Backbone as a ProteinNet text record, in pm:
[ID]
protein_1_A
[PRIMARY]
MYNINVLDLEAGQGALLLNILSKYSDAFSLMVEGKSRAMSTSELYGGARIHYIFQSIFVKSLELDGRSYMEGVILSYCK
[TERTIARY]
2703.2	2686.4	2580.2	2452.4	2352.1	2320.6	2289.6	2258.4	2108.9	2051.7	1906.6	1881.8	1797.6	1763	1654	1682.3	1592.7	1457	1461.4	1334.8	1249.5	1302.6	1225.2	1166.7	1239.8	1195.8	1072.8	1084.2	977.6	855.6	872.8	759.2	691.9	775.5	721.4	641.4	692.2	619.3	483.1	487.1	365.2	261.4	310.2	222.9	168.3	249.5	204.9	98.1	120.3	24.7	-112.2	-102.1	-221.8	-299.5	-223.9	-285	-357.4	-295.1	-354.6	-480	-472.8	-588	-702.8	-670	-771.3	-843.6	-764.1	-825.9	-914.7	-872.3	-951.6	-1078.3	-1066.3	-1190.6	-1289.4	-1239.2	-1329.3	-1395.1	-1320.2	-1377.3	-1479.1	-1451.7	-1544.6	-1675.9	-1662.2	-1780.9	-1865.9	-1801.4	-1877.8	-1946.7	-1879.5	-1939.6	-2065.9	-2058.6	-2168	-2285.1	-2251.1	-2357	-2414.2	-2352.1	-2402	-2355.9	-2247.8	-2201.9	-2069.6	-2023.5	-1895.4	-1904.1	-1798.6	-1794.7	-1776.9	-1724.4	-1687.2	-1805.4	-1924.3	-2038.2	-2108.4	-2159.9	-2238.4	-2383.4	-2471.9	-2615	-2674.5	-2593.3	-2643.7	-2634.3	-2569.3	-2553.7	-2588.3	-2626.9	-2648.5	-2516.6	-2499.1	-2375.5	-2409.9	-2318.2	-2330.8	-2446.6	-2514.9	-2630.4	-2739	-2759.8	-2860	-2829.5	-2702.1	-2660.4	-2677.4	-2641.4	-2655.5	-2804.7	-2889.2	-3032.3	-3086.4	-3048.4	-3091.4	-3052.4	-2925.8	-2878.8	-2961.7	-2984	-3058.2	-3207.5	-3269.7	-3414.3	-3452.9	-3377.4	-3413.3	-3349	-3235.8	-3164.7	-3166	-3123.3	-3111.8	-3246.4	-3343.1	-3475.4	-3540.4	-3526.3	-3588.3	-3526.2	-3399.5	-3335.6	-3381.9	-3439	-3487	-3633	-3706.2	-3846.4	-3867.9	-3965.5	-3999.9	-4134.5	-4141.1	-4268.5	-4350.6	-4442.3	-4514.7	-4598.9	-4643.6	-4722.4	-4637.5	-4523.9	-4435.8	-4384.4	-4363.2	-4316.4	-4429.2	-4551.8	-4661.3	-4689.6	-4675	-4694.3	-4590.4	-4466.8	-4366.6	-4398.3	-4451.1	-4488.3	-4606.1	-4706.6	-4823.8	-4781	-4696.1	-4652.8	-4571.4	-4493.9	-4415.1	-4504.7	-4620.1	-4713.7	-4794.5	-4816	-4897.3	-4819.3	-4696.5	-4616.1	-4624
-128.6	-106.4	4.2	-25.6	80.3	134.9	259.9	324.1	323.9	203	189	152	226.8	196.6	90.6	-25.3	-139	-102.4	-27.1	11	92.1	186.1	265.1	178.3	78.4	-9	-96.7	-148.8	-229.5	-141.8	-22.7	66.2	105.7	123.9	155.1	39.9	-82.4	-200.4	-216.5	-190	-200.4	-92.6	28.8	130.8	96.6	43.4	0.5	-111	-207.6	-313.8	-258.5	-170.2	-109	-29.5	41.9	116.2	24.3	-83.6	-182.9	-244	-287.3	-345.7	-242.1	-120.7	-15.3	8.6	13.1	31.4	-85.8	-210	-328.7	-325.3	-288.4	-281.2	-179.4	-66	37.4	-4.7	-70.3	-124.2	-228.7	-318.1	-425.8	-366.6	-265.2	-203.1	-133.9	-70	-7.5	-109.1	-224.1	-330.1	-385.8	-414.8	-468.8	-371.7	-246.1	-140.1	-108.2	-164.3	-138.5	-6.1	48.8	178.9	173.5	54.2	39.4	88.6	149.7	206.6	92.2	-17.7	-126.4	-223.6	-186.7	-277.4	-253.1	-360.8	-348.6	-359	-325.9	-334.8	-467.9	-557.1	-684.3	-792.2	-770	-870.2	-806.4	-893.7	-850.9	-846.8	-744.1	-730.5	-700.2	-723	-682.4	-744	-659.2	-701.9	-762.4	-706.2	-763.9	-906.9	-933.9	-1070	-1165.1	-1119.2	-1202.8	-1227.8	-1128.5	-1148.1	-1249.5	-1237	-1329.4	-1473.3	-1492	-1625.3	-1689.1	-1613	-1671.8	-1686.1	-1588.9	-1597.6	-1685.2	-1688.3	-1759.4	-1896.1	-1916.6	-2042.9	-2124.1	-2066.8	-2136.5	-2175.8	-2086.9	-2118.9	-2225.8	-2224.6	-2330	-2464.5	-2465.6	-2593.7	-2651.9	-2565.8	-2609.1	-2652.9	-2610	-2645.5	-2796.3	-2848.9	-2991	-2999	-3101.7	-3127.9	-3215.8	-3153.4	-3218.1	-3338.9	-3330.2	-3443.3	-3569.7	-3552.4	-3666.8	-3721.5	-3633.5	-3675.4	-3760.2	-3709.9	-3785	-3913.1	-3920.3	-4043.6	-4147.6	-4106.6	-4194.6	-4248.5	-4159	-4198.2	-4301.1	-4270.9	-4360.5	-4494.1	-4494.3	-4616	-4701.2	-4639.7	-4712.2	-4779.5	-4719.7	-4775.8	-4889.4	-4883	-4983.7	-5116.5	-5111.9	-5235.3	-5336.5
2731.6	2593.3	2566.7	2602.3	2590.8	2727.4	2736.7	2862.6	2885.5	2918.5	2935.7	3086.2	3153.6	3288.7	3288.8	3351.3	3348	3414.2	3522.8	3591.3	3501.1	3425.1	3330.3	3219.9	3175.4	3069.2	3123.3	3245.4	3299.4	3324.6	3377.5	3402.9	3268.8	3168.5	3034	2979.7	3003.2	2956.4	3030.1	3159.1	3239	3194	3165.4	3115.3	2980.1	2893.2	2761.5	2769.8	2856.1	2871.5	2929	3025.9	3081.4	2971.1	2888.2	2777.3	2679.6	2643.6	2553.8	2613.5	2738.8	2805.9	2820.2	2844.9	2857.8	2725.8	2614.6	2481.8	2444	2474	2449.1	2531.5	2656.3	2743.5	2693.7	2651.5	2594.7	2466.5	2379	2250.7	2279.2	2374	2408.2	2462.7	2553.8	2611.9	2500.7	2408.8	2299.8	2216.1	2191.2	2110	2181.1	2311.4	2383.7	2387.4	2401.8	2405.3	2267.3	2160.2	2025	1969.4	2020.2	1972.9	1895.4	1865.8	1794.8	1654.1	1605.8	1467.3	1365.7	1405.5	1313.4	1288	1327.8	1309.6	1179.4	1119.7	995.9	1035.4	944.5	974.6	925.7	871.7	820.3	924.9	1037	1144.8	1278.7	1373.2	1508	1582.3	1667.1	1744	1888.7	1978.1	2115.6	2191.1	2262.5	2342.1	2256.8	2135.4	2046.4	2004.3	1980.4	1948.6	2068.6	2182.6	2305.7	2330.9	2313.4	2332.8	2231.3	2105.6	2000.3	2035.9	2075.8	2112.7	2217.9	2323.3	2437.4	2409.3	2343.2	2319.1	2200.4	2097.2	1976.8	1963.1	2018	2002.8	2130.8	2240.4	2367.3	2419.8	2421.3	2474.6	2394	2259.9	2176.7	2206.1	2239.6	2269.7	2401.8	2489.9	2617.8	2611.9	2514.6	2504.1	2485.4	2559.1	2544.5	2469.2	2387.9	2325.4	2421	2495.9	2597.4	2546.8	2428.2	2370	2351.2	2294.4	2274.4	2406.6	2501.8	2632.7	2701.4	2696.4	2759.5	2692.1	2555.7	2485.8	2532.3	2556.8	2605.9	2744.1	2831.9	2964.9	2961.7	2878.1	2866	2812.4	2707.9	2650.6	2750.6	2835.1	2933.8	3037.8	3070.5	3165.2	3104.8	2973.2	2902.4	2877.6	2892	2865.3	2976.6
[MASK]
+++++++++++++++++++++++++++++++++++++++++++++++++++++++++++++++++++++++++++++++

């Protein structure tokens, strides 16, 4: 019916997929480096956002209140 070579079609699909993945990878790299054109100045993006999450949110969740911890230890020995 149609004169389409299957090998050419599969190779074309592979090239198309590679092109899409390459563009995505380039856009992701630009975003992490803070060089993406689609970024606004009202939010943190890329590496700045990752830094904020780890330094301001994650670290605070790991901090222990030593005073309340020691009060619990002392109270457990007093019982």
